[in-house]
N, C-alpha and C positions, 0 to 999 in steps of 0.2 A: 504493499499499500503507500502511496505517495501523497504530499500533500501540495497543493498548487503553488507554484512560486509567484503566481500574480494576484493582484487583488482582486476581490469579487464583491459585487454590489448588489443589494436587494433594496425592492421597493414593496413596502407593505401598505396597505389601507387601514385607515380607520373603520371601527365597525360600531354597529348598534344592536345591543342583543335584547332580548324578550320580546320587543314589538308590541307589547301590551300584555297578551294573554300567552305568548309563547315560552313563559319562564324557563331558563336554564335549557332552552330548545332551540329557539328560532334565533336568527342573526342575519345581519344586512351589511354587506360591505359597501363603503361609501369614498367618493372620488377625493380624500384628502390623505396625503400620505407622509409617512416617514421613510428615511433613506439612510441605510448605512452602508458603508463600506469597510470590509474587512482585509487584512492581509497578514500573514505569518511571518514572525519575526525570529531573532536568535535569542529573545530573552534579555535579560539586563538585571541590574541591581534593584530596579524597580518592582520587580516581581514578574516582569515579561508581559503585563498587560499596561495599554495605555488607552484610554478614550477620549475621544474630543467630542464635546456636544454643542452645537449651534442651535437656535431657535427655541422651541419649546422645552422647557426642564434646563436650559443652559443655566450653569450656576447651583442649580439644586441636585442635579443626579451624578452620582458618583463616576470619577474618572477613572477606576481601576477595576480590579476583578470582582467586584460586588456589584457591577454594574449588571441589571438584569438580561441584557443581550450576552453577556459575557458567560452568564450562569447558563444560560440556554444552549450556548455553543458547546459548553464544556460537557453538558449531559448528552450531547449528541456525539461530541469527540469520544466520550468514555463508551457509547453504545456501539462505536465503531472499532474500538479499539486504540485509538491515536491520541495523543495530548501534545500539541505542537509547544516549543519551548516558550514564545511568546506572541502576543496579539497586539495589533494595532488597529483602532477602530475608529472610524470618523462618523457621528450620527447627525444628520439634519432632520430635526424633528418638528413637523406642522402639526401633529395630532395634539391638541389641549391635555395635559397631564391631569389626571385623577376627575375628570368630567364624565365619565360613562360613554366614552367614546372608543373603548378598546386601547388605550396607549400601554398598557402591560402586555396585553396579546400581542399587540404589534412588535413588541421589543422581543418577545418571547418567539414568534413566528420568524423574526429577522434573523434570531439567532441561530434557532434550529437550522432553518434554509441555508443560512451561511456556512455553518460547520460541515453539514453534508455537502456542499458546493465547492468546499475547499479540500475537502477527501477526494482523490482523484476517481475511485470507485465506488463514491459514497452513495450514489443514486442507486446502483446496483445493490448494496448491501443493505439501504434503508429505503423501502419504497415510499410512497406518499400516504398511505394508510399508516405506516410504522412513524413517519414525520406528524401525523395529525395525533396520534395516540402519545409521542412524547410532549408535543406542546400541550395538550389536554392536560397531562400529568404536572406539568410544571404550574399552568394556569390554576388547576383545581376543578374546573369544568370546560366542556367543549363549545359553549354558545359563541363566544368570541373568536377564538383562534381559528372555528371552522371557516366562517365567511373571510376572515383575514387569508387564510390560506388559498381558499376556493374562488371568491369572489361572488358576486350576485346574492342570493339569498340561500341560507342553508339551514336544513333540519338534522340537529346532531343529538347525539344520545350516547349514552355509555353503557357498554355491556361486560362479559366476562373478560375477554380480551384487551377491552380497553375503549377507548373513544372512537366513534365512527360518525360519519355525515354525509349527506346527499345535498347534491347543489340543484337548484332549482332556478329557471331565467324568469327574472322579474318583466312584467310588461313596460313597453317603454314609456307609457304615459305616468307612470310613478315617479315623482319627485321628490325626493328628500331635502327638508330645511332642518338644520340645526340650531337650536338656541343655546348659546354657551353663556352662563352667568360667570361672574368673577369668582364666587365662592368654589372651593373644591369640594369634592365628596369622597370616601373611603366605602369600597366594596364590602369590607368585614362590618363595618357600622351599619351598612344598608343591610346586609344580611342578618345582624342581630337584631334589627327590628322585626322580623318574620317570626310569627307564633309557629308551635311546634305542629298544631292542627289548623284547619280551615274547613268551614261547613261544606257538607257533602254537594248542596245546591251550589255553592261557589266554584268548587272545584269541576261539577258538571258544566256549568257556563263557560268556563275556560278552556275546557277541552272544546266544545263546539266550537268557541270563537277562534280558538288556535287553528282548528282544520280549516276554518272558513277563510282565516287569513291567508293560508297557503294559496287557495283559489283566488282570493281576490288580488293578491299582489302579481300573481302571474298569468291571470286570466281575466278577471272581471273587477277591476278597481273600483267600481260603483259600490262593492260592499266593503270598501274598505272601513267606513265609520263605524259600522255594526262590528267588524272583524277585529277592531283593535279595543273593543272593550275589555277590561280587566278587572277581576275581584281576588285575585291571589297574593298580590306583592304590594302594587302601588297604593293602595289605602292605607296600608300597616306602615308605608315608609314616610307618608306625607309629613309627619310631625317632624322628621328631621330634616327636611327641605321644603318649606311651606311656599317659596317664592315658586318653586317648580311645580309644586301640586296647584298653586292658583294659576300658574299659566296654563297648565294643561286642561284645566276646568275652562278657563276663558277661553280658550280656542276650540275645545269641543262643543262649548254653547254656541259658537258661530258655526258648528257643523264640519272642523277640520279634524281629520283623524290624527290628533296628538297623544303622544305617550312619553313616558319617561324614558331617556335613552339609557339602556341598561341599569346600572345601579344608580343613575343620575350624577349630579344635579342637572345635567344637560336636558332640554327636551327635544323630541324628535317629532317632527310633522311630516305625514305621508301625503303629499299634495299632488291634485290633478287638474286639469281643465283650467291650467294658467294661474292658479292662484298664487300669490307670494305676499309675504308678511310685510307689513309696514315696521320701520324703525322702532325699536322697543327700550328705552331707557334702563341700563343695568344689564343688558344682553348683547352677545355678538352673534348676529344672525349669518349663518353660513348657509348659503344655496348650493347645494352639492348634488351630484348624480350617483347613481347605482354603481359602484365600481364590479366591472364585468370581468375582470381577469384574477385578482387576487394577487397572492404573492409572485413577485416579478424578479428573476434571478438574472444576472449577467457577468460576463468576465471580462475584464479589458474595457468596461465603460468608465466613460468620464464623470465622476461624482457630481452630482448636481444635474445631471441631464437624463437621468433613467428614465423619468415619467415620458420622455419621447422616444423611448427606443422599442424596437419591435423584438418581443422574446416569448417564448412560450410561457403560459401560466404554470406554477405548481399545481397540482391536483391531488385528489384524494377520494378514493370511492371503496 
């Protein structure tokens, strides 16, 4: 086995998980990207790892082996029986940190795809399903890492062998808008707000809405409003993010298919028919598209230009 001597670059999309009723199962890839370049080095007195971060998280994220991308890379290197002496990473981050847009999943997916790409026969030794399994183990659940890897909309689940996912193609009419607040949120805090049990009627409603949501996003977006109703998690988390809960309620009162994005506090609106929001004080509004590619890996690409490169997507099935 050999490690590539040239840098490898990956582009990974933001994601929005749950999409209302699809708690821990449904996710959507969004056209906002982090980009990471990695190259193998000879190590050195600093422990062999350097990480440069520009953009979102610069000055806050670690610049050493504790960076999440590095941890994910080492997990795959260990799986493949390889450990380079040193690594040099450059991260251009555009995904807001701790806002419910999959920044940690993007870091994990960037790391696992980079490590596999840096090993000469990595793709033969760790297939796409294995890549998803490792990423989900690191994240703890597959709902964000699956769309980050595959693009589009994904349905993810966990079985005895680990995480699995299928990708479905969203209808072209679906246009995501993300409302990003200044305050941050933490996934473990949002999960701590959830009860151990929920009423059977609420679980049944969510099962039906989640099934309808797959049809609404892929075939008939006219059902999006009904399909994004949730009683499983958003109400229980409202007290920890009142501004986000109020915005969801206000948008839905106008007939907009709005939900909390992932664990919040960002809000996702799935729009159709040319709807666009007005400027909203205290919120950054991001008009996005559904990313249809997922993680995009290239060798010998110029850092900062990968979003314009033509490369095959990573896939898992």
